N, C-alpha and C positions, 0 to 999 in steps of 0.2 A: 547726479551730477554733481563732481565735483570741482573746486574752483584750485587754479594753483594758487600759491599764498603769493602776497602782491610783499614786495619791499615797502620798508618805512615809505622812501620817498618818492611811491609812483604817483601820489597825486599831483596835481597841480600846483606849483610852489609859488603861485600870485597869477598876477593876470596877464593871457596871452599876450604876448609882443607884437605890438601894429604891423611890425615887418612878417612877420610869422603870418597872420591874417592875412595878409595883403599874397602876401605867397600862396598860401594855399589857398585863394579867390581867383588866383592866376591858374595855378594847377589845375582848378574843375575845370575853369575856361578852356585850356589846353586840352586838357581832355574828351569833355564833352563835344567840343569840335569834330575831333574825329568823325563821329558818327554818321556826323551831316554834310559833309566837305562832299559828299558821291552827288546832292540832291540836284545844282545846278550844272553839274557836269555831266548829266546822265544823255543830254544829247551827241557830247563827245565821246562818248565812252562808247554808244547804241552803235555808231558811223565806223568808230576803230574794230570791235570786235563782229562787227555785221548782222546786233540783235535790232530786232524791228523794232519799230517805234512805240508800237502796241505793250513789246514785252519787257521795258528796258527796265521796266519800274522793278523787275525780281533782282535787281541790284539793289535797290534800297531793300526790298524783304531780307535778303540777305545779311542785311548789316542789324535787321530787326528781330532776326531768326536769335543771331548773335548778344543782342540786347536782352533777349528770356533766358538764353542758356546763364546769362553774366549773372542775373537778380537768383534765378535757383541755385545754381550750382558754385559758381565765384564770390557774389558779395559777402556768403556767410563764412567764407574763411579768415575773414579779417578779426573774427569773434574768437580762433585758433589759433591761428602763428604771428608772431610780431608783426606789428604792421607796418613798421618803416620799413624790413626786408621784403616784406609782401609788393607794397609798394615799388620799390625799385627793381623789384623781378617783374612784375605787372609792365613798368615803363621799359625794360628790355625788350622783353616780347612784343611791346604795342612797336617798337623803333624798327622790327625784323619784320613786323607783318605789315608795316607803310612801306618799306622799303619793297616786300613781295607782291606788296598790289602795285608800286611804282613798275616792277621790273615783268609783271606777271604779260604772258605770250596769249593765254588763250582763256575766253572764258570759263572752267571750270576753275583756273590758277586764279583769276580775278573775283569770284563767288564764293570761293574757301579764302580770298582774304579777308573780303564785304564782312564775310561771318567773324573772323578775328578782329578787327574791327571793332563791331560792333559788340563782343563780346568784351575786349579791354577797353575801351573806350568807356562802354558803362561800368562796369569793375574798378575802375580808376576814380569815376566823377562818383559812384557812390562810396566805395571806399573811405575817397577823401573825406566827404561829408561826415561818414561814423567819425573818422581821424579825428576831423577839426571837434568834435561833440568831446570827444575823449582826452583830444590837449586841452581844450577851456573847463576851467573852474565853473563850478555847476553856479554862480551867481552870474559866468559871461556866457555860458554855452549860449544862448539865443541871439549874441548879438555876435559872436563867432561862426555860428551854423549860417544865418542871416548873409555876414558877409561871403562865406562859401557858396551860400546859394545864390548871391547876386553876382559871382565867377560865372557860374554856370548859363545866367541867364543872357550874359556878355557873350561866352563862348557861343551858344548859340545864335544868336545875333551877327557875331563877326565869322562864323566858319561858310555860312553861304558868302559873305562879298571877300571875304582874305581868298577863296575859294575862283570865284570868279575872275578878278584881277589876276592870279596867279596863272591861271589858265588863258585866260586871253594876250599875256607877256608870253609865254613859255610850253604851252599846251597843259593837257590836264594832269598828267602822270609828273609832272611838276609840281602841285599838289600834294601828293603824298611826298615827296622829297623832302620839299620845304618842313610839314607837317614833323616828320623823323627828325629831322637835324633841329626842330624847337622840342620835340622829345626826348632827344638826346641831352640838350641842354638842360632841359629839365631836371633829367635826373641827375647830373651833377650837382645840381643847385640842389634837390632835394637832399642829397643825398650827405650835403654839409651843414646844411638848417633843420631839417628836422630831427628833434630833440632824441638822444637814446636813451626812451624815456621806458621804461617797463609798464605797459598798460594793462589792465584787468582784461584777463581772456580763461576759456573753459577750458578742463584736462577732462576729451573725451574722442573720441572716433569722428571720420568727418561725418558718414553715413549717421549717427547719432547728432551730428549737429546738423543735419540737414532734417532729421525728425523733427530736432528741437524746434525748429523752428514752428511747427503743427498745436504742439504745446506749449510755445509760447501764445498764439493764437487764442487755444485756448483759454488761457491761466489771464490775459493783462488786456482788462477790461478796457484800457488807455486806447491800446495798441489798435481795438477792435472800432473803440469808438468815433476815433480819429481816423482809422482807414477807412467808413463808412462815410467818412465826412469828405474825404479826399475822392474816392467813389464816386461819391453824386455829382460833388464841385466840376471834376472834371469831363463827367458825363455831360453837364450843360455846356461843359467851354469847348470839349470837340462836337457835340452837336453844332453848336453856333457859328464853326469854323467851317464846318462841314458844309453846310446851307450856303455857308454867306454868299460864295463866287455867283448864285442863280440868280437874286434881286440886283447885285451890281454889274452883272453883265449885259442886263436888259434895260431899255430904254426907263428912266429919260438917261442912265449914267453911261450904259456900255460901257463898262472898264476892261483894261484888258486884264490877266490872270494874275498877270506883275502886279499889277496896279492892286489886285484885292491883295494879293498876300502882304505888303507893303502897309496896310493899314494894322496889320500886326504890332508895327514897331511902333506905336503909336504907347505900348505896352512899355516903354523901357524904362517907364518910370516906376513900372513894379519892381526896378532893382532895389531905388529909394526906400520903396515900402515893404523889402524885406530885412531892409537891417533894422529897421523903425519896428516893424513885428517880433525881429528878435529880442528885442530891449525890452519891448512890453511885455516878453514870457518872461525875462529875465527878472522881473522888477513882480511874476506874479499876475499878472494882468489876462494872463493867456485865456480866460475863459470871455473877458470882456473883449480879448480882440477877434474869438472868434465870433460872438454875438457878430460884432462892427462888419467883420469880413461876411456875414450870410447875410446882412442886412445890405450891402452897397451889392453883392454878387444879383441880388434879387431886382434892387432901383437901378442896376445898368442895364437892363432889358427895357425902363421906358426908353429912353433917348433910342436904342436901339428900334424901338417896335416903328420910331419915324426913317427909318435909311434912307426910302424911298423920296421922303421932303427932302432930307437936308445931311447930305456926307459929314456935316461939321457934328451932327448929334449922334452919326455914326460913330466919327472919332471920342468923342465924350464919352458915350458908351463903353466901346473899348477900354479906354483908357480906367475906367471905373471900374469894369470886368477884371483887369490885370489886375490893377489895384488889389481888387479884392481877391483875386487867385494867390497873388503871391504872400499876404496878409496870411491867409489862411496856411497855405502849403508849409511857412516855416514857422510858426505856431504848432500847426501838426507836428512837425519835425521835431522841434525842442522840447514838445511835452511827450513824443515817445523817446527821446535819448533819455532822460530823467528816469525812464523806467527801471531801468538795470543796464550798468557802467559794460557789465558781461556779454553782453548781447546787442551790442552797437549796430552791429554789420547785420545781423538778423532781422533784428528791428526796422533798418532802411530798406531791407530785400526785403520783409515782408510787407511793409507801409508800403512800397512803390509796386506789387502786384496790384492791390488795391486802386492804385492811381490808374497802371496799365488797363484794369478791367473796364473801369471807367470809362476811361476815352475810347476803349473799345467799341461799348457798350452804345456812346453818345454818337460817334461815329456813322453804327448798326441802325439806329434807332433814326438818325437823321433821313439817310438815305431809306431805310423803308416809308418815312413819310410824305418823301418827296416822291417816290414811287408809286404809293397807296394813291395820290393826289392825282397823279396822272404827269407831274412835273418832270423835265428833264432839261438839261445842263446845254446850254447852247454851246456849237461849234469854235473852238479858237477864231476860226479865221471869222465870225461875225463879232468879233471883238476888236473895236479900230480903235476906242479910243485911253489913252496913256491918260495916268493921273494926276499929270502937270499938264492936262488939259480938262479936268474934270473942274469939280467947283470947290474945291479944293486945293488947300497946295499940298507938296510932296512930306507925308511923314511916316517916317520910320517904326519901327519897334517891336516886341520881344516873342512872339510869336505865330506869326504868320509866314509860313512855307507854299511853296507849289510842289502839292504831292502828285504825286504818277498812279494811274492807273490801269488795268489792262488796256482799256479804250480810251488813246487821249482826247477823245470828245469830253471824259466824265471827269477833265481834272480839274481838281478843287483846290481852294488855297485851304488845307486842312492840318495846321501843327498835330491839331490830335489824332491823327492816324499815325503820323511818323515821330511827334514826341509821346507817344502813350508807353514805350517799355523804357524809355532810356532819360529821359531829362528831371530834370527839376528835383 
C-alpha cells in the first residue's frame, strides 16, 4: 500500500475556526436526521400506500439496509477520494433521493428511496466525522470530533420533532421536500466554507481499499480495543431500551409508548459531555475518561433498578447512562482517529460495525430474556397514561424513539434497534 505524496500545506495551519466546527456539527445534524424522519410518519405512509400496520416497519428496515451498505461500501471511500468533493457529491445525490421519496408513487419506489436515504445519510454523517478529525490539528481533534458528535445527537432529537411538525401542517411528503431544500442549502454552504486542502489519502483500488479494513482490524490494537468497548456498552444500552417499555407500561406507571420514548430525551446532557470528553482526550486523559465512563455506566443501573418505585430515579439513571455513553463514544472516536491519518474513514466505518453488532446483540439478548421468562409486552390500547399524568414532569432527551416491529403489540422504545447502524 502506497500513499499519495502530501503537499507541504496539507497539515492543519492552526486551530480550526469555531465557525467551521459549528458548520460541521450542523451538517452532521442535517445528515443524520434524514435517516430518522420516517419513524413518526409511518402511520401516514402506511395509510397512503396501503401497507398493513404490522408490516409498515419495512420502511424503517429499508433505511437500515442503506445504513449497513454505507458502512461497508461507501464510508471507506473517504480514504480514497477527495473528501470535499465526495461530501458535495453525496449531498447532490441526497437531494435527488429526498425528491424521489417525496414524489414516490408506489411502495417499491418508496422503499428504494428509503434505502438511498439510509445509505447517503449514514455516509454523510460518518464521512463528516472523519473529515472533522482530518481537518483538526492533533491537539484539538477530540474537541472538534466531540462537537460534530454533538451535532449527530441533536439531529437525532430534532428529526422526529421536525418531521411531526411539518407533517401536521403539510403532510408527510412535505418533510422530504423541506429536507431536500435544507440539503441543497447545506451543499452551497459547504462548497464555500470547506477548506480546499489536500488531506492524507491512500493510493489503491476500491476493492483493495475494502479489504484493507480487515488489515486494520488485525493490526491496529486501538481499533480492536475501542471497538470491543463500543460493542459491549451499546449492547448494554440497547438491552435497556428494548426492555424498558414493559415495566413502564405496567402499573403503577401505565405510561404510553410515546411517554416511554420521551425518557430518552433526558440524555440531551450527553451533547455537553461529548465536547468535554473530546477535550479530555486531547489533553491525554483518554484512559481516565474511559475509566470514568465505564464506572458511570455501571453506577447508572443503581437508580434504574428502582424504576418501579420512582420515575425520578429512572430519569437520573437514564441521564447517567447517556453521559457515560457519550463520554466513551467520543473518547473512542478520538483515539481511533489518532491511529492513521490516511485511514480515518475506514477506521470510523470499522468502529461503527462494532457499534452495530453490539446494539443488535443487546436487543436480541433483551427480547430473548423476556421471552424465556414468559414476559409479554402490553397491548398499546392498555397504555392509557401519558407522561404529564405520571409522577414526573415531561422530559425530553437523546436516544429515545418508538420503533416498529411486525406485530404492533410488540412496539418498544428501542433506540438500539434503529440507531444501531447509523448514528453516533
